[in-house]
DODREN-723091 format. One line per field, with one value per residue (C-alpha): x, y, z. Coordinates in steps of 0.02 Angstrom, whole numbers, plus 50000, padded with zeros to 5 digits. Each point is the difference from the previous one (the first is absolute). Layout:
N
X <- [X,...]
Y <- [Y,...]
Z <- [Z,...]
# end
This chain:
633
X <- [53236,50177,50129,50026,49937,50160,50084,49905,50116,49983,49903,49832,49971,49925,50096,50074,50173,50001,49971,50046,49861,50049,49945,50076,50153,50151,50097,50041,50166,50066,50037,49838,49863,49996,49849,49938,49922,49927,50059,49840,50085,50109,49883,50143,50048,50123,50069,50002,50100,49920,50144,49917,50131,49891,50120,49996,49834,49819,49843,49899,49836,49954,50147,50129,50173,50076,50129,49948,50044,50069,50176,50018,49947,50179,50047,49844,50034,50189,49939,49878,50132,50120,49858,49969,50189,50016,49848,50100,50151,49916,49903,50173,50023,49941,50046,49911,50052,49957,49826,49939,49945,49887,49958,49972,49848,49992,49829,49900,50147,50116,50082,49975,50111,49905,50092,49984,49896,50090,49910,50099,50070,50133,50163,49951,49850,50119,50110,49858,49968,50183,50064,50171,50025,50137,50141,49925,49825,50094,50106,49848,49931,50164,50080,49856,49981,50191,49971,49853,50106,50148,49884,49939,50175,50047,49867,50086,49867,49998,49857,50044,49848,50037,49898,49909,49841,50068,50041,49849,50006,49868,49882,50102,50158,50079,50089,49975,50060,49865,49975,50163,50047,50084,49847,50000,50169,49944,49844,50070,50127,50107,49974,50083,49979,49843,49883,50115,50064,49956,50064,50113,50011,50059,50185,50091,50033,49805,49993,50118,49958,50162,50070,50016,49878,50025,49962,50079,49854,49873,50121,50003,49801,49986,50119,49897,49849,50105,50055,49823,49950,50145,49987,49817,50052,50009,50177,50067,49970,50150,50005,50030,50150,50099,50045,50155,49912,49913,49846,49997,50046,50060,49893,50164,50000,49814,49947,50147,49960,49833,50061,50169,50143,50025,49819,50008,50157,49919,49839,50128,50102,49851,49942,50165,49970,50113,49961,50182,49989,49858,50008,49976,49894,49881,50111,50153,49871,49930,50182,49998,49842,50086,50144,49868,49947,50169,50037,49847,50064,50108,50180,49998,50084,50155,49902,49879,50157,50070,49836,50018,49849,49924,50055,49838,49844,49889,50106,49905,50136,49920,50047,49985,50148,50145,50168,50116,50117,50180,50116,50184,50126,50165,50139,50126,49894,49977,50171,50043,49865,50067,50188,49964,49895,50138,50129,49883,49971,50190,50037,49863,50070,50183,49956,49873,50068,49872,50030,50085,49911,50094,49968,49894,49869,49957,49959,49880,49917,49991,49904,49885,49949,49965,49892,49912,49958,50096,50057,49820,49928,49818,50057,49919,49975,50041,50149,49905,49940,50180,50006,49845,50055,50175,49913,49884,50119,49966,50168,50143,50183,50024,50123,49904,49816,49899,49915,49828,49851,49911,49852,49917,49852,49925,49912,49825,50078,50002,50144,50097,50120,50119,49949,50123,49978,49932,50072,49870,49958,49824,49877,49978,49815,49848,49964,49895,49850,50098,50132,49864,49903,50159,50012,49821,49997,50125,49927,49823,49909,50066,49934,49841,49904,50092,49992,49931,50146,49926,49866,50034,49869,49956,49822,49951,50155,50127,50180,50167,49932,50161,50133,50121,49903,50055,49919,49871,49887,50140,50021,50176,50017,49963,50134,50129,49950,50031,50176,50031,49942,50109,50148,49980,49971,50155,50104,50029,49934,49853,49889,49894,50103,50011,49918,50179,50061,49829,50035,50182,49948,49876,50129,50005,49905,49824,49928,50083,49991,50081,49924,49878,49808,49902,50099,50024,50165,50031,49896,49851,50009,49946,50146,49906,49830,49892,49817,49959,49859,49988,49970,49870,49911,50001,49939,49924,50038,50033,50178,50120,50105,50149,49934,50006,50103,49991,50106,49884,49962,49834,50083,50169,50113,50127,50154,50138,49869,50074,50179,50109,50092,50179,50053,49889,49846,49824,49845,50070,49875,49851,49905,49983,50055,50136,50008,50161,50086,50005,49858,49934,50014,49810,50024,49917,50097,50080,49974,50092,49966,49843,49861,49889,49862,50113,49995,50062,50165,50035,49962,50098,50145,50002,50145,49943,49930,49814,49936,49890,49916,50084,49846,49933,49967,50003,49988,50128,50124,50139,50196,50162,50149,50182,50132,50132,50178,49985,49929,49868,49997]
Y <- [54600,50063,50018,50171,50093,50067,49826,49914,49841,49977,49853,50048,50042,49836,49882,49848,49945,49850,50056,50185,50117,50145,50165,50151,50037,50079,50030,49964,50007,49925,49833,49965,50053,50008,49952,50030,49826,49917,49847,49891,49879,50107,50150,50110,50116,49969,50073,49893,50044,49927,49975,50093,50085,50126,49995,49815,49933,50052,49943,49873,49903,50087,49974,49891,50081,49961,50064,50139,49882,49839,50067,50048,49838,49944,50165,50009,49810,50051,50162,49899,49869,50136,50072,49842,49974,50170,49959,49845,50095,50145,49887,49964,50165,50034,50183,50138,50129,49889,49962,49828,49877,49870,49891,49998,49930,49947,50032,50087,49976,50105,50012,50086,50053,50006,50131,50085,50152,50157,50159,50153,50123,49980,50086,50110,50065,50015,50103,50124,50014,50019,50130,50025,49837,49995,49880,49900,49990,49933,49873,49946,49930,49966,49888,49877,49988,49959,49860,49926,50029,49907,49862,49982,49991,49870,49898,50028,50118,50176,50124,50095,50125,50107,50170,50108,49904,49841,50045,50011,50086,49906,50097,49930,50069,49852,50014,49855,49952,49963,49931,49908,50028,49828,49917,50139,49970,49888,50005,49883,49880,50080,50176,50058,50149,50062,50106,50016,50169,50142,50164,50090,49844,49873,49994,49987,49815,49971,50082,49866,49826,49909,50113,49924,50057,49966,50086,50154,50011,50011,50108,50134,49997,50029,50148,50073,49994,50087,50136,50032,50027,50113,50115,49990,49965,49839,49924,49996,49868,49879,50004,50189,49976,49894,50151,50109,50106,49919,50103,49934,50137,49908,50017,50037,50173,50028,49958,50057,50058,49916,49825,49939,49985,49821,49960,50104,49904,49832,50048,50061,49837,49897,50100,49999,49964,49859,49849,49961,50168,49962,49901,49814,49944,50068,49961,50096,50147,49991,50028,50180,50037,49938,50107,50144,49951,50011,50166,50074,49961,50120,49940,49906,50086,49925,49953,49908,49913,49933,49955,49867,49901,50054,49893,50003,49946,50095,50159,50159,50114,50144,49991,50199,50017,50081,49923,50089,50123,49950,50129,50025,49942,50084,49901,49995,49886,49889,49982,49969,49863,49912,50010,49920,49867,49961,49989,49889,49883,49984,49962,49863,49913,50012,49897,49893,49955,49917,49808,49959,49864,49846,49921,50031,49869,50108,50147,49889,49931,50178,50046,49850,50045,50183,49938,49858,50131,49940,50177,50072,50006,49972,49838,49851,49892,49810,49940,49917,50169,50067,49946,50100,50168,49983,49993,50144,50108,50187,50065,49899,50037,50137,49901,49855,50048,50148,50140,49946,50039,50180,49934,49827,49954,49820,49882,50083,50169,50069,50126,50016,50138,50046,50125,50088,49946,49833,49827,49947,50035,50088,49965,50163,49973,49921,49821,49997,49899,49911,49949,49938,49910,49900,49950,49958,49888,49885,50021,50060,49823,50017,50175,50009,50041,50172,50050,50169,50083,49951,50131,50124,50150,50147,50060,49912,50064,49879,50028,49935,49922,50008,49868,50143,50063,49957,49855,50040,49901,49875,49948,50020,49814,50004,50131,49894,49841,50091,50042,49824,49940,50120,49946,49836,50045,50105,49906,50164,50068,50120,50064,50158,50155,50036,50161,50075,49949,50081,50158,50011,49966,50143,50118,50131,50143,50035,49897,49866,50131,50144,50136,50070,50016,49966,49875,50075,50057,50180,49965,49947,49816,49880,49904,49852,49910,50062,50042,50125,50084,49832,49913,50131,49970,49817,49987,50177,50122,49873,49974,50125,50050,50114,50177,50042,49837,49895,49848,49922,49838,49969,49852,49908,50046,49893,49987,50120,50128,50134,50064,49900,50047,50042,49806,49970,49920,50034,50024,50011,50125,49958,49872,49861,49978,49867,49851,49986,49858,50031,50022,50111,49948,49986,49859,50103,50024,50160,50088,50145,50139,50073,49950,50063,50034,50114,50190,50070,50068,49965,49810,49989,50082,49876,49883,49897,49829,49978,49847,49889,49835,49874,49915,50154,50009,50173,50088,50128,49876,49915,49957,50002,49886,50004,49891,49932,49949,49813,49860,49876,49817]
Z <- [54281,49946,50138,49939,49847,49947,50002,49863,50004,50187,50085,50061,50171,50100,49878,50106,49957,50103,50178,49954,49970,49886,50070,49905,49887,50093,49847,49814,49914,49831,50071,50102,50126,50180,50094,50189,50037,50162,50048,50056,50097,50107,50003,49953,49845,49888,49837,49838,49840,49839,49855,49859,49880,49901,49858,49985,50074,50024,50091,49892,50034,50163,50124,49899,49940,49836,49876,49895,49846,49963,49956,50183,50085,50022,50084,50103,50065,50038,50096,50107,50040,50052,50112,50091,50018,50080,50118,50062,50021,50089,50107,50087,50069,50171,50036,50082,49868,49848,49942,50057,49871,50060,49848,49813,49897,49824,49941,49850,49880,50110,50167,50170,50141,50163,50112,50169,49985,50064,50056,49993,49846,49881,50015,49848,50111,50151,49913,49957,50192,50035,49883,50095,50098,50130,49990,50152,49913,49841,50094,50106,49822,49913,50127,50025,49807,49992,50121,49899,49840,50077,50040,49815,49943,50126,49908,49831,49945,49932,50008,49835,50026,50147,49995,50099,49947,50050,50178,50124,50177,50093,50120,50152,49912,49924,49829,49893,49822,49864,49828,49954,49828,49960,49931,49867,49956,49851,49908,49856,50017,49872,50063,50162,50117,49935,50087,50158,49962,50124,49935,50129,50106,49889,49981,49834,50007,50001,49825,49924,49970,50047,50140,50167,50128,50194,50165,49936,49881,50145,50085,49858,49995,50182,49999,49860,50120,50125,49883,49949,50176,50045,49854,49946,49822,49899,49982,49827,49882,49993,49810,50008,50121,49864,49900,50025,50135,50150,50028,50185,50132,50160,50145,50089,49910,49971,50179,50092,50186,49999,50034,50069,49882,50022,49960,49846,49943,50038,49877,49873,50008,49977,49854,49899,49812,49980,50097,50049,50097,50116,50148,49938,50153,50129,50133,49910,49984,50178,50061,49909,50121,50150,49953,50000,50178,50064,49906,50090,50165,50101,50039,50169,50145,50079,50145,49888,49914,50156,50095,50134,50078,50160,50143,50090,49899,50116,49985,49999,49931,49912,49817,50001,50126,49920,50007,50116,49924,49999,50086,49932,50123,50030,49905,50144,50119,49862,49942,50181,50021,49838,50065,50171,49917,49880,50144,50098,49846,49967,50176,50011,49848,50058,50152,49916,49823,49891,49972,49832,49891,50014,49826,49845,50060,50156,49884,49898,50157,50063,49839,50015,50182,49937,49859,50111,50119,50160,50042,49990,50183,49925,49907,50068,49842,50001,49922,49859,49953,49963,49818,49963,50090,49908,49838,50025,50105,49962,50071,49921,50002,49865,49894,49992,49961,49929,50085,50064,49871,50037,49890,49980,49896,50042,49877,50040,49940,50175,50027,50153,50054,50140,50133,50101,50175,49989,49971,49880,49806,50001,49847,49917,49974,50102,49957,49848,49962,49865,50131,50116,49862,49959,50182,50010,49837,50099,50173,49973,50033,50178,50024,49891,50144,50010,49819,50038,49912,49826,50003,50135,50014,50121,50004,49836,49901,49935,50078,49938,49843,49885,49998,50043,50135,50187,50073,50133,50122,50056,50175,50091,49983,49821,49966,50109,49895,49844,50052,50063,49830,49908,50102,49950,49810,50004,50120,50088,50156,49986,50147,50045,50059,50182,50051,50031,49831,49917,50090,49946,49813,50023,50045,50143,49910,50062,49850,49892,49849,50101,50119,49887,50026,49892,49915,49838,49899,49944,49846,50108,49949,50134,50088,50075,50000,50144,50016,49865,49890,49914,50158,50048,49824,50019,50192,50036,50130,50137,49937,50089,49866,49976,49964,49806,49978,49836,49976,49868,50090,50103,50079,49988,49851,49904,50094,49947,49933,50115,50030,50115,50155,50016,49997,49854,50104,49939,50094,50169,50044,49908,49894,50136,50184,50019,50111,50108,50078,50175,50126,50128,50186,50002,49861,49866,49831,49940,49830,49946,49872,49937,49868,49861,50128,50107,49987,50175,49996,50193,49965,49840,50079,50142,49987,50155,49953,50021,50081,49909,50032,49902,49937,49933,49803,49943,49825,50062,50066,49893,50029,49910,50032,50056,49953,50122,49953,50023,49919,50030,50003]
# end
């Protein structure tokens, strides 16, 4: 019995390919056939792609595949070798937004890729249901795909075939890249770049045999997909853009008013005709979207710019309370106070002249005392620690050392910035799964019993699956252990923030993003990841969501998916709650912030830390680090 009557070359339903039983045909293209199959050993469904390029090969003798004629044997063998090599390369990828390859099989004269089976709809079908997508809806798909694409490029691979058909949105809302085109780059050893062109999405360099290709090639194609979604029209073919008049009308002009200007400029930049005019890497392109997030935020108020940490961690000061209005004072009393003060200071100096330095060595000794911290009333470090403190002093004499850094990125790519009112640098993002995975790869044996972070879930739905999602289901002690490990690794002192430091970093507005509720900007774009319509879809009406709110994520989102606060810190009021360093008088730990499961404005608005048991493993709790200005042994 045929797998499907319309696919005459397909393997029959019920055919056993090792332990996989063919069930039906999922799709057929010029390069091969994709089947739905059942893994009889694991009792799971998989997708299997069979290499059967219809222009070069056909089905013979029942199930075997062979070249159409003897003149194409060498080309077919070359293509199969490339297909297998691609399988080996793709099997190295482990990213939630890239199709997962399990194994490859050589059989029946051809080769097969065994892949994860994804249930959902292609971006092509998604666009038909979203004729006028919002910027937030597009970014909820684009940004995770960017993360996946960056991982592909990190492994020295290119996709080369990004199109609406090769992006799938799973039923859980996860966008995934499918069907890489690199295996089709060569069908004969003497013919390159055949069969890889996707009109409207392939850039000019893909039409040439010797033009260099790189991440900018995939960026162009992904921009073409966004142009299609935003305009409901196919983007122009790259070859048509090579003439004296480029038919492409920039979306900054065509879609003006529907999307933010920085977002439109970012798409136009990636869709530039010449490769040299595009962002050269995903990281470079992503910065343009981060500028979009910053541009969409209102200017911080002076009070926000000069926020200081509350002195009492249990303070119940109302964030709604308006600052007292400063009244103008008469100038005469002010001048009188100034004059009296000046006379008093002058008289004191006359009778108490400052000591003159006796020699140059005395000045140098004084500098060393300041650097080593002797004049600091809180300084109690032993003498042997002085050289280390001197080497990492953050407030040196102006003439001898540079100003302390306002921004730092460590070897894991964790970014830290200075925040007014606190003495530490604060990580701009919550600790990611990939950061925690680096820690566990070195210390995992000692903590293997607590590896609940690897596959967190809530009510049967996976939580925080991506490497750029915040790590969750870690105890307070695990978060502390991570900071200690990072301190040893970087030879700097990392720790969890105090609850007072966290609250200072969140700012004095009612919410970390400002005073607006619900958390949307003027264009109705979501400002933070909270319980929303996607969460209700995933978990049912039991979720108390923000009314009429849609941030595009049922659970966690990749860090930095939403606009930062005034200090450049992301997810201070959503995504996951965060462990703090200090503890409550009861001995319980503190967490600050809100999570993807929260929807009550009163709870989210609170700057008061919430008490949590330090041994709790929760899918809504993670952490971020702060960096102190001192070294580790």
